[in-house]
N, C-alpha and C positions, 0 to 999 in steps of 0.2 A: 584554348590549348589545355589539355589535361596536365595537372601538376605531376611532376616526376616524383616517384616514391623514393624512400630512403634506400630500398633494395636496388632500384634502378640506378641511383646515384653511386652507390657502392660498386655496382657492376661496371658502370662506365669508368669509374676511377681505376678499377682493376684492369680494364681493357687498355687504358692509357699506359698504365705501368708495364703491362706485358708487351705492348707494342714498342714502348720506349726501350725496354730491356733488350729486345731483339735488334732494334735499329741502332741504339747507342753502341752495342757491342760489335755489330758488323760494319757500321759506317763511321763511328766516332760521334761524340756528343755534338761537336760544332757543325758537323755536316748535316745534321737532322734539323729541319725547320719545324716549327710548331704546326703549321698547316699540313705539311706532309705527315707528321706524326699523327695528328688527329684523323686524317683521312685513313691511315693504316688502322687506327683504332675504331673506325666506323662512326666517327662523331664529327660535329662541325667545329671549325676553327675557334669560334668565339667561346665554346664551352670549356676550353682548357683552363681558364682562370677561375672557373667554378670549383676546380679541384686542386690546383697548384698555384702558388703565388708567382712562381717563375720557373724557367727551364732548369735553373740551378737547383731549386728545391726538388724538382722531379729527378734530377740526376743523383742527388743525395739518396732519395728513396730507392731508385733503381739499383744503386750500388749496394745499399743495405739489404734489399730484398734478394738480389742476385747472390750475395755472399751467404745469406741465410739458407737459401736452397742448396748451394754448393756445400756448405758446411754440414747441412743435414744429411747429404749423401755420404760425406766423409764419415760422419758419426755412425751411420748405419753400417758402412763397410767395416768399421772397427768393431762395432757391436757384434756383427756376424762372426767375427773371429776367423781363425785359419780354415782353409778349405782346400778342395782339390786344385783350385787355381792359385794357391799360394797363401802367404800371410796377408793380413789386411793391407799393409804398406806395399807389398808386391802387387796386389790387385789395384791399389790406388795408382801406382806408377803405370801399370799396363793400361788402365783406362785413360789416364791423363795423356799419355804419350801415344795414343792410338790414332790411326788415320780418321776414325769416325769423329773424334774430338777435334782434330785438326780441320776437318772439312765442315764443321758446324760453328763458324765464327759468331753466329748470332745466339749461341747458347753456350753451355758449359761453364767453365771456371772464369769468373770475372778478373782473377789475378792477371791473366794474360790479355784478355780482350779489352780491359779498361785501364791497363797500366799506363799507357801514354796519356790518355785523357785525364786520369787522376792527377798526374803531375802538372797538368796545364790549367786545372780548374781551381775552384775556391777551396779554402781551408776546410769547409764543411764536406766537400766531396772527398778531399784527401783524408779527412778524419774517418769517414765511412769506409774508405778503401783500407786505411791502416788498421781499422778495427777488424776487418775481414781477414787481412793478412795475419794479424795476431791470433785470430781464431784458428787458422790453419797451423800456425807454429805451435800453439799450445796443444792442440789435439795430436799433432804428429810427434811432438816431443814426449808426450805422455805415452804414446804407443811405442816409441823407441825404448822407453824405460820399462814398459810392461814386457816387451819382447826380450830384453836383456835379462829381466828377472826370471822369466820362464826358462831361459837357457842357463840359469845359474851364474850369470855374469853380473859384475858390478858396473854401473854406468852412472857417472856423475850427472845430476840434472842440468848443469851448465853445458856439458858436452852433448847431452840429448837435445838441448835447444840449438846448439851449433849444428848438429846433424839435421835438425828440422829446417833450419835456415838454408843450409846447403841443398837439401832435397827440393824445397819449394823453389829456390832460385834456379836450380838446373831444370826443373820441369817447366817452369814459366818461360825461361829463356829458350829452351829447346822448342817449345810449342810455338813461340813467336817467330823464331827463325824458320821453322818448318812451314808455317803459314805464309811467311814472306816470300818464299821461293817455290811454293808447290805448283804454281801454274806454269812457270817457265823452266824449272828444273825439278820435276817430280821425283826423279831418282835421288837427288840430293836431299830433298825434303824427307823422303822415306829413310834415307841413311841417317839423317839427324835424329829422327824419332827412334829408329832401331838402336842406334848406338847409345843414346841417352837412356832408353828403356832398359837396356841390358846392364848399364853401369851406374844408374842413379843411386842405387843402394849399396854400392861397393864401400 
């Protein structure tokens, strides 16, 4: 048998991470078995432990990587500044509470898709989740402060953080509710998204 190269090993590890990210978010961490995961990644069951000590360690990495990608998108939106589609935070809300985001539970923001799992799993998973939430709050609070300054308004940093907490909480809650009812009551699901999208920044 030819020896696997470092590049192959790194690629296989990334395939496992990407498959786990999709499956954990859409099905839940506990619902995904290692054999099923490795099949999705195009690898054999026994190869899992060449890359991760346990499924918990994998879950920690998935949480961290998912948030890194999501926070990167948030940072880019903020960096792009205001545009025809509105302010950065208005565009964040519109994208977050869109039907496209609702209908892609295997992708998008981990705040909604991994919320229940994070609370049920190890402190390491919860810490990775908490770090991601803190990243959202810090970035959003900074943008609230910047917007207030641009408008000539004074905004206390503590109030900016409170606004960031309320915004993230409403978006995550609305998305989770919309996903929970979308197959049986699509009109209600759309109503939840529409209402929250229109009032999240009030």
